[in-house]
N, C-alpha and C positions, 0 to 999 in steps of 0.2 A: 469654657472648659468645666469639666466636672470630675469629681473624684470617683473612686471605685464603688462607693456606696450610693452614688446618685443614680436614680432611675428616671428615664425620660422616654417619651413616646418615639422620638426620632433620634436614632444614633447608630453609628456603625462601629464594629470592632474589627481591628486589623491585626495582622500577625507579622512579626519580623524575626521570630526565633523558631528554631527547629522544634517540632512537636506541638506547636500551637495552632489554633484555628483562626480563620479570618471571617468576620461576619459583617453583614449589613442588615439593619433593622429599620423598617419604614412603617409609617402609618399608611394604610392601604385604602383610604377613603376615596382617593381619586387617581392614584398612580397606576396600579396594576389591576384593580378590580374592573371587570367588564360587566356593567349593569345588565339586567334582563331587558331593559328598554333599549331602543336603538342606540348602538355604540358607534360614534364617529371615529374611525381609526385615524383619519387624517387630521383630527382636531388636536391631537397631542403630538408633540415632538419629544421623543425619548432619547435622552443622552445615555450612552452605555456606561457612563460614570456619573450617576445622578449627583446633583448638588443639593445639599441640605441647608435649609435656612439658617443663617448665622454661623455655619460651620463649614465654609467652603475651603477646601484644601487645594494643593497644587495639582492634584490629579482629578479634580472634579468631585472629590469626596469630602469627608470631614477634615477640618484643619487639625484635628487631634487624632492620634492613632493609638490603639490599645491592643495589648495581648492579654491572654489569660492562660492559666496552667492547662496543659494538655491532659492532666490527670482526670479532669472532670468529664472529658469526652472519650475516655478509654473504653475499648471494647471489653475490658475485664468486667465480669459480672460481680456486683456486690454480694457479700455473703448473705444467704437467706436459706430458709428451710421450706419444704413444701407447704407448710401452713401459711406462708406469706403469699402463695399464689392466688391470683384471682380465679374464682371458680364459677362465676355466674354468667359467663359469656356464651354466646351461641356456639353450638358444635363442640362444646367442651365436655358434655356429659357422657360422651361415648367412651371415654377412657375409664375402664373398669377398675375395681379395687384389685390391687396386687399386680396390675399390669405395669411394665417398665416404661417410664417416661425418660427420654434422653436428656442429658444435661443441656443440650442445645435447646430443646423445647422448654425446659425450665427457665433458661435465660430469656427466651422469647416471652414467656408469660410474665416474667419480672419486668421486662421493658414495657410490655403492654400495661401492666399495673401502674408503673411510674407515669406513663403517658396519661392514663385516666385520672390519676391523682392531681396532675397539673393541668388538666384540660380547661380549667376556668381562667388560666393565666395567659394573656396575650403575649406574643413574642417570648414564649417561655424558654426557648433555647438560648437566646441572648441573656435573658435575666438569670438563667441557671448558671451561666459561666461567670458572670461578673466581669469586672475590669481590674487588671492587676498592675500593668505598667505600660509605658509608652512603647510603641513598636520601634524597632531599629531601622525600619525602612521598607521599601517595596520588595516584593518577592516575585519569583518567576511562577506564572500560572501553569505553564506547560514546559518543563525543562527539556532541553535537547538531550538526545540519546548520548550517553557517554560510553566509550568503548570499554569492553571488559576483556582482560587478558584471557587467552585460551578459548575464545569463542569465535574463531575465524570461520567456523563452519555454519554459524547461524546466519539466517537471511534477514536480519533486522534492518530497519531503516531508522531515520530520525523519528522520534516519538511525538512529533507535533507536525501539523500541516501548515503552520505559519500564521494561522488566523490571529491567535492571541499569544504574545510573547511575554508581556509584562503587565501585571495587574496587582493593585494594592490590597484588594480584598476578593475573596472568591466564595463567600457564603451569604445566603440571603434568608432571613427569617420572616415569613409571612403568616406565622401560626396565630390562631385565635382572633382572626379579623372578621369572621363572619362572611367570608368571600363566597359568592355563588359561581363566579367564573373568573378566569384569568385572562388578561390582555395578551394577545399574540406577541406584543413587543417584549414580553418577558423571555420568550423563547428565541426571538430574533436578535435582541440587543445584548443579551447576557449569556452568550454561549460559553463564556469563560468560567461560569459558576462550577464550583466543586461540590457545594452543598446547597440544597434547597429544602426548606421546611415549609410545607403548605398544610400542615396538619391542623385539626380542630377548626375546620371551616365548614361550609355548606356546599362543597363541590359535588356535583352529580356526575361529572365527566372530567377525565384527564385528557387535555388536548393532545392529539397525536403529535403536535409540534414539539412535544417534550423530547422527542428523539433527536432534536437539534442540540440539546445540551450534553454533548458527548464527553465533556470533561467531568461530569458528575460522578462523585464517588458515594455520596449519601443523598437519598431522596426519602423524605417522610411525608406521606399523604394519608396518615392515619386520621381516624375520627372525622371522616367526611361522609358523603352519601354515594360513593362510587359503586357502580354496578359492574363495571368491567375495566380492564386495563388494555390500552391500545397496543396493537402489535408493534408499534414503533418503539415500545419500551426496550426492545431487543437491541436498539442502536446504542444504548448506554452501557457498553461493554466494560467500562471502568467502575461500574457500581460495585460497592462492597456492602452497602446497606440499603435495602428497599423495604420500608416499613409501611404496611397497609392495614394496621390494626383498626378494628371496629368500623368496617365499611359493610357493603352489601354485595361482596364479590362472590360469585358462585364458581367461576372457573378461571384458569390462568392461560394466557396465550403461550403456545409452544415457543414463541420467540424469546421468552424468558430464559430459555436454554442457551441463548447466546451469552448470557451474563456469567461467564466462567469465573470471574473474580468475586462473585457475590458470596458473602459470608453469612449474612442475615437477611432472610426473606420473612418479614413479619406479617403473618396472615391470621393471627389469633383474633377472634371476634368477628369472623366472616363465615357465612353459610357455605363454606368451600366444599367442593366435591370431596366425598369421603375418601376416595382413593388417594387424591392429592394430599389431603391433610394427614392421612395415615402415613404417607411416605415421609413427610417433613417431621411428624411427631417421632417416628421411630428412628429415622436415619439422618435428619437434619436438612438444612437449606441446600447445601452443596449436592446432596444426593438427589433432591427434587430437581434442581437445575440440570444435573446430569441426565436424569430421567427424561425431562422435557426435551433436552437437546438430542439425545440418542433416539427419541421417538418422533423427532421432527420430520414432517413430510416435505417433499420437494417444493410444493406450492406451484403457483402459476409461473411458467417460464417467461422470461422477458421477450419483448419484441426483438426480431432480428435486427442486428446493427445495420444502419443505413450505409449504402454505398454512395460516396460523394464523387460525382463526375466533375473533373476539372478541365478536361480537354477532350473534345470530340472530333478533332480533325483527323482525316485519314492518315494512317501510317502503315507501312508495309511490314515493319518489324516491331512487334509488340511483345512484351514479356511481363509476367507478374511474379511478385515475390512475397512470401509470408515469413515473418519473424516472430518467434514465440518462445518465451521462457516457460518451460512445461512444469516446473517445480519438481525437482529430483525427489524420488521416493524417500530417501533417507532424511530429507529436510521436512517432509510432510508429517510432523508429529503433533500430538495433542498439546505438548508443552509450548510449541511455537504457534499453533493455531487452535487455542483452547476454545474458541467460539464455534468451531466446525465439528459436526458429528464425526465420530471416529470412522464410521463406515465410509463416509464421504472422503476422508483423507486416504483411505486404502488405495493402493495401486490398482487393485482389481476393479474398483469403481471408477477411478479417474481415467484409466488408460483408454477405455472405449470412447469417452467423451473427447479426449485429446485427439485420438485417431479420427473420430468422426468430424471434428473441426478441420483437421488437415485435409481430409478427403473432400469435405464440402467446399473448401476454398479452391482446391484443385490448382494451386499456383504452380508456375513453371519451376520455381526455385523455392525451397523451404529451408529456413535457417532456424534450428532449434538449439536452445541453451538448456543447461542443467539436465542433460541426458547422460545417464551412467552407461558404462560399457556393456553391462549385462542387458539392460533394456534396449540398447541400440541393436545388439546382435540378435536377441531373442524376440524382440517385439517390433520395434520401428522398422528395422531393415527388412525383416520378413514380411510384415504387413504392407509396407509401402512398395515393395517390389511388384505387388499385384496391381499397383496404380502407375506402373512404368517409372518409378523413381529408383535412382541409384544414389548411393550415399558415400560421403567422406566424413570420418569421425576421428576426433582425438580427445582423450581425457586430459584433465589437468596434469601438470608435470609430476606431481607426487606419485602417480601410478607407476612411473619408471622405477621407483625404489621399493615397491611393494611386491608381495607374492601375487600370483595370478588370481587367487581367490579374493584377496583384498582389493586388488586393482579393478575387479569387476564392478565395485561399488563406487568408484571415483567418477564424478560427473565431468562432462566436458561439452563440446560443441559438435553438432552434427549438421551437415549441409547435404540436402537432397536436391536432385535436379531431374527433370524429365529426360529420359535417355532417348526418346524419339526425337526430341528437339535439340538436345545439346550433346556435344562431345566433350569429355573431360581431357583437356590438354595437359594440365599440370596441377599440382596441389602443394601446399606448404603450410606448416604449423609455426606460428610465432609464439615462442615461450618467453613471456615478458621478463620473468625473473632471471632466466638464463642469459638472455640478451643483455640485461643490465649489468650483471656481475662480470661479464666478459668484455664490456666496453672499456677500452684503455682509460678513458677519462672518468669512469664511474666506479670501477672495480675496487678502488682504494677508499671510496667514500663510506663513512660510518653509516649514513642513512640508507645507502644502497643495501648493505648487509642486514640492517636491523628493521627496515621498513618495506623495501621492495622485494627482496629475496624471499621472505617467508610467504608471500602471496603468489601462488603458482598458477595464476589465471593464464588463459591462452586465447589465441584467435586462429581460426581455420580459414585459409585462403585457397580458393579454387579458381582456376583459369578455364573458361568454357568457350566453346565455339558453337554458334547456331548452324545446324546442318543445312538448313534451307537457304539462309541469307549470307552465311559466311562471316557475319559480325561476331566479334569476340567480346568477352565480358569477364571482368574480375569481380568475384563475390567474396566479401569478407564477413565472417561470422564470429563475433567477439562477445566475451563476457568479462566485464571489468569489476574490480573489487568493490564491495558494497559499503564499507564503513565510512560514514560521513566525517569521522575524525582523521581519515587518511586521504584527504583530497589531493595531497601531493603525490601519493602513490598512484591514484587514478590517473592523474595528469601525466606522470612518467610512463605508465603503461600505454596510454594512448599515443604519447609522443613516440615511443618505441614502435608501436604498431604502424603509425603513419610513415615513419622512417623506413620500415621494412617494406611496406606496400609500395612506396616510391621506387625502391630498388628492384622489387619484383616486377613492377610495371615496366620499367626501363628494359629489364631483361626479356620480358615476354613480348615487348614490342618487336623484338628481333626473332621471335619464335617462327620457325619455318611453316609454310602453308601445308595443309593436309592434301597430299597428292591424290588420295583415293578415299573418300569418306565412307564408301560402302564397306571398307574393311571393318569399321567400327560397329557395323550392324550386328556382327556375330562375334565380336571380341568379348573377352571376359573383363568386366568392369568391377573393380574392387572385389574380385573373388567370385562374382556371380555371372552367369551367362545370360546375355540379353536374348529375349525372345522375339526381337524385331525381325520381321521377314522383309525381303526386298519388295514384295508386293505392297506392304503397308506404307511404304514411302513412295508416293506418286510423283512428287516434284523432283526434278533433277537438282542435286546439291549445287549450290553456288560456290565459286572459288573463295578461298579464305581471304578475308580483308586484311590489308596491310596497314600498319600504323607507324608513323615516323618517330613517335615518342610515346613514352608510357602514359602521359596525361591524356592522350587522345583515346585510349582504350576506355570504353564505358566501365564505370566503377560503381558498385553497390557495397555499402558497409552497413551491416545489420547487427542487432544484438541488444543486450542489456548492458547499458553503460553506467547505471546507477548514478547518474548525474543529471541535473536539471539545467534549464537555460540560465545563462549567466555564470556558470562555473567555468573553470579553466578547460575542462574537457570539451564542453560545448563550444567555447570560444575558439579553441585550437582547431577543431574540425570545421567550423563554419567560416572562420575568418582567415584560416591558414597560418596564423602566427600568434604566439603569446610571448610576452617578455619573460626574461629569466627571473624577474622579481615579482611575478604574478602572486596575488594574495594567497592563492591555493598552495603555493610552495612554501609559504611562511618563511621560516629561517633555515629550512633544510637545504642541503647541498647535494646536487646531482651533476657534477662535472659540467660539460658544455651546455647542458640544458639550463642550468641556473646561471651560467656565465654569459652565454650568448642568446638564450631564449630557444624556443622550439618553433618549427615551421614545417610546412609541407607544400607541394606545388599544385595541389588539386583544388578545383572549384566545387565545393560540396554544399549541399543544402538538404534539410530534412524534407522528406516527402510530405510530412504533415505540417500544416500551418494553422494550428488552432482547432483542428477537427476533433481532437481528443482532449478531454479534461484530465485524464489520468491514463497511465498504462500499468500502474501498480496500485492495488487497492486493498488496504488492510485497515483495521480500526485505528491504528496509530500513524498511518501514513497513506496519503493519496497524492500521486504526482506522476508526471511524465518523465520516465527514466529510460525507456526503450525507444529505439529509433531505427528508421530506414533512411540512410543518407545516400544521395546519388550525385554523380558528377553532372553538373548543369550544362557543360559544354557538349556532352555526348548523349544525354538522356533527357526526356521530357516527361514529367509526371502527368498521368491521364486520370487517375482516380485513386481514392483511398477508402479504407474501411473505417466507418465512423464510430461514434460513442455508444455506450451502453444506455439503455432506456433509463432516464432519470427517475421516473415513477417507481420503477423496480428497485432502484438503489435506495429509496427512502425507507425501506424495511430490511435492507441487507447491510450489516455493519462492515463486512469485509469478505474478501475471497481468500481461499477457495470455499465454494459451497456446492449445492446440488447441481447447479447449472454451469458453474465456472470452475474447472478442475485445477486451476493454478491461481496464485495471487497476482499474476500478470495477465494482461490481455494479449491476444494475438493481433499483430499488426499486418496489414496487407496493403500493397500498393501496386499499381499498374503503370508501366512506362512504355514509351515508344523510343526506339533507338533512332537518333537523328541521322539523316542521310549524310553522305560524305560532304555534300555541298554545305550542309548546315553546321557541321562540326567546326568549331573555332579552335585554333591553337591557343592554349592557355599558357600565358607567361606566368612566371613566379611572382605574381603581384599579390600583396597581402593587404588585409584590411577588411572592414565590414562588407558583406555581400549586399548588393542592391536587391530589394525584394522584387520578385517576379510577379507580375499581375496574373491572377488566375480567373478563369471563367466561372 
């Protein structure tokens, strides 16, 4: 152990108090340096929690933990006058006498001067801070999102993807080691780093793999020999400080525009393009970042997403469905998506891409979430009519209490279907909050009124019949509450949804057959007249199929469920039952749901079985939360739309962007309707579903 005045080559500094920093300092002779000679990557095994000789702690780090005052790392600039500023650096002599230099640029010059003064000191960042006292214990490297009152309209997710939840230190000081290259293991094994100091070395290139360090808030690569910055720097959207003093950088990639949280971009001492440097001198780092972002070009489009064929057997009755959270216009703000150019967030830009994707997939059924009433009536409904679509729409329940003007901006769910192929037999809207407060067993519960009722999400249910085959189909289009702190609310919403679907299915199983389907060819559907002529339908319509029970009717449930595998929502849908003491319910009380548990009689499975690595992609969250569920007794999945090009994603920190108009992906699946001989009666058996083999 050593006291705060002791200096040594190998030590780490850890933090256990608010406002303090966490450091790791290492001798880099053989750990992260990548020599110019042949480097054997397989010769070293790198532990993500390095052990230091004679100081092994319980987490693979040092046995002693230290903190230091946060004041020494404050962003506040020490008092100085212009006479203190360094004046002999390249590109500095173009500032004429009498010209105004911003306070931000003065601060930058001061930081550069301090870096030059300490350039001969290895590990200067650790040494500068010193050691003050023993840490109080480990900290969270990536804290979970905590809910904020009054932010129900925000489309936030958890602020971590789950790679690193707990880490005792998050800063590494490699400064002043004479390094010429960095081992790739630095970027692969230490993705939890919040601060990385590689200044005062001999680096001529910054490895593009730096883009993997997405937790970084501070990166110092000053006083090297860098000639350019890789485009992957744009992946580090959490950066607040990027110091590049005294390199040989002539230009900056537009991807720096993604760094919307950046407060200090240190470029002093570089032969930087005059226009870029003038922008930062006069207006500051944030202005330059904004300039680069707003002038960012679309770049090369990704390869088309692959279509995964899962079943090629012949089927007489085939249908396709598309599910897509389109990102409602009122949510597409720069405060929510600061990494996206403002023009790309505009509805005028996004609408054509969204429409093009819907038209391109040409699915028989389209389920859209986050469509407001105005866009439904004035855009989607009008445009998709030309593609033979008819629609059913409902906004969230709050629209009922608003004026017509305000109600137009309330988003909801819109389901479209090909009118040449399907007849709309019936439709229904499930208002989760209204159903909850009117249930006799729940309406007196405190949690019902304080947690479920304020969340006015809905599901739109349509009952369709295939004109040609007579098969019928229930399509559910749902949007479930987003907040991870309200897992109980999500589970209750889905339990209510499944309960209502079961009742509707039983009722629709008794729905009378269509006596004459030709009537529907000229009928008004949802207020619009169909243009289908009798000549366009060559096949004689088949008689309506009959179903002895609701579970025999083919069922599709699509939407944004804001829930991943392993949650109560996922378990309830796929297993058919969850207990009343499920962990997601915590200690909340919801009548029969928490007393007896929740269940439904359907055999449901996701159309996707690992083909997608995410359906929602932002800098703070990437995961599968959107689904197309289908009844396995009546439908067989034939194919699904695959993942986004991974090479493309290596330079894209999040959606929306120029090529993806929403932060969600569109999901598409194709199904065959099983013949009556193949349909099996589903008993109300609950438990895990057996995995079906796929080709």
